TORTORMI-723666 format. One record per residue (C-alpha): x, y negated, z. Coordinates in steps of 0.05 Angstrom, whole numbers, plus 5000, padded with zeros to 4 digits. Layout:
XYZ;...
# end
This chain:
500249965002;502649344981;500548815028;498448204991;500347435006;493147365019;492347945071;498347715105;495746975108;489147265147;493147625198;492747305269;499647465310;497947885368;490447955343;489648215270;495248595233;494648915168;498049635160;498350285121;492750715143;491751445133;492251645062;496150965052;489150615051;489949915079;487749825146;486249205195;488649325266;485048905316;486448735391;482848295439;483248145512;478248705528;478249215465;481949505405;478849655338;480649885267;477349745201;478950025126;477749605070;475350275042;467650195054;469249605104;469350215151;470050115225;473950765248;475650565315;472950175378;475250255450;474749865515;481449795547;482450335600;476350735572;475351285525;473751155449;466250955433;466751205365;468151885341;472752045283;473452755255;480453045260;479453315184;476552675156;478952485088;482251875074;481851814999;479151284948;472351484923;470951954982;467351715045;470351715115;467852255166;466351845231;466551115254;460850705223;459650835149;455550315109;449750655080;447050255020;443550224975;440050884988;439951385043;440952135035;442552484966;440852214895;441752644836;447652534797;450251944853;454151974915;450552114974;448351555020;450051004964;456150694938;458050174992;461750715038;466650904978;468350224950;473649784975;471049175003;474048444998;475848155060;473847415056;475247095125;479047305193;477446805255;478046815327;472346485369;473946015426;471846535476;476947055448;472547485396;475947645331;470947625271;472047905201;467547785144;467748265081;463548245017;462448804966;465048674898;461148834830;461349524808;457849924750;453450274804;450949574825;449349394755;443349884759;440049494806;436948734810;443348254817;444748234896;450148084946;452348475004;456348165058;458848505127;461048125191;464348535242;466248185313;470748545362;470648355434;467148635498;462348935447;462849135376;457448745333;456648935260;451948545211;450248755135;447248215099;443448375031;440847884991;436847914924;440347384874;436247694818;432147224773;425247414797;425948184809;424648514871;429948934903;428049554941;433449914979;435150315040;440950155087;443750415149;449650355195;451551055204;454451065275;458651625303;459351655374;464251955414;461352385478;464652835528;460253445513;453553415473;450653905526;451753305579;448252745534;440852505535;438351965486;432951475511;429250915478;425451325426;419351665463;413051565428;416151435358;414351855299;419952175263;421552565199;424753285215;430153425166;431054115192;423554235175;423254035109;421853265134;415753465180;412552865212;412452925290;412252495349;417652455407;414752645464;421352645508;423652055549;431152355551;432452705485;437153295492;440853635437;441554375432;441354555359;441954245291;438653555292;437153095237;431252665253;429151975223;425251575273;421051065241;418550395269;423550365325;426149625334;428049735402;434749885436;437550635445;441950935498;446751485500;447251775567;453652125577;454352425648;461152815624;464352145613;460251765665;457751215619;452150975574;453150725505;447350195492;445650055420;441749415406;439749165340;435148735300;432848785222;432449485234;425849905235;428950615233;433751045281;437051635256;439552165305;444252725276;448553295305;450553865254;451054395304;454855035292;452355285220;452554565183;458954355213;462454965187;460254795119;463354125117;470554115096;472253445128;468853615196;471854095247;467654705266;467554535342;467253775338;459953715340;460853845417;464253155424;459652745377;452952475362;450352015308;445551465328;444251045265;440650395257;437350155195;431850205142;430350875112;424251285087;418150915101;421850335128;425750195066;426249475051;423649044989;426848394978;423247824934;428347394896;431746924936;430647305003;435547675046;435748235101;440448195159;441348895198;445348715256;447849275309;451149075379;454349675408;457049675484;459450175534;457150095605;457550535669;451851075687;
# end
């Protein structure tokens, strides 16, 4: 990786550094008074966030591939403009497999580091009404991510799905429960997208789980008794919450995911999928924002 003069100019000594990441992909290393983080330009992908003196908040697979055109396994992939498979196309859209442009790096007066990215034009994007996609990541006591989609076409509606596909590190999935989703309807992918209603206050995972909870605008928490913490996910501009753990058989089928790694992760994803997909008239925008914090139980 050749670090460009533009990239070097964006560095903040002691706070933001460009480096050669895995697979020689360009990576940003961020260091604040409270936390550390890493972001790859490939997919504008946050691969690490950790409060100092605490375990990592995000999960990364030890088998993740760091190769252009292939998604990174773990962290926070950006899912856009569709969720799930699409015939002849990359699953979960093209945003997570493109190199994003880094536009600006700054430090707030309160100490947080703010990074702004934009998705460049591509042949895949040309299949949709003209849009812009911008992404802002703020690293401090918490990790905040904002995906801003704007329809800049000449009079066409733009329909899309988006999701910040967050992988969270847990001590042991058997010691984890998820709260904040009781009463919500969800689509159960493991049962051919059957529509069900969540009855549990504390959701436990003991088998393959792949659920898209609909019309869920409130915060969700991951309670982890093994690590003695709760991860709180607050969001806005999001009506869907996806909960995923591949469990044994599915994990063994994925070449970039360790067969036993499902014990140490759970995905709680914020976005707008399925019935909650977004339609933007020309001139309008949607901002999907997620703020992630780690708190004691």
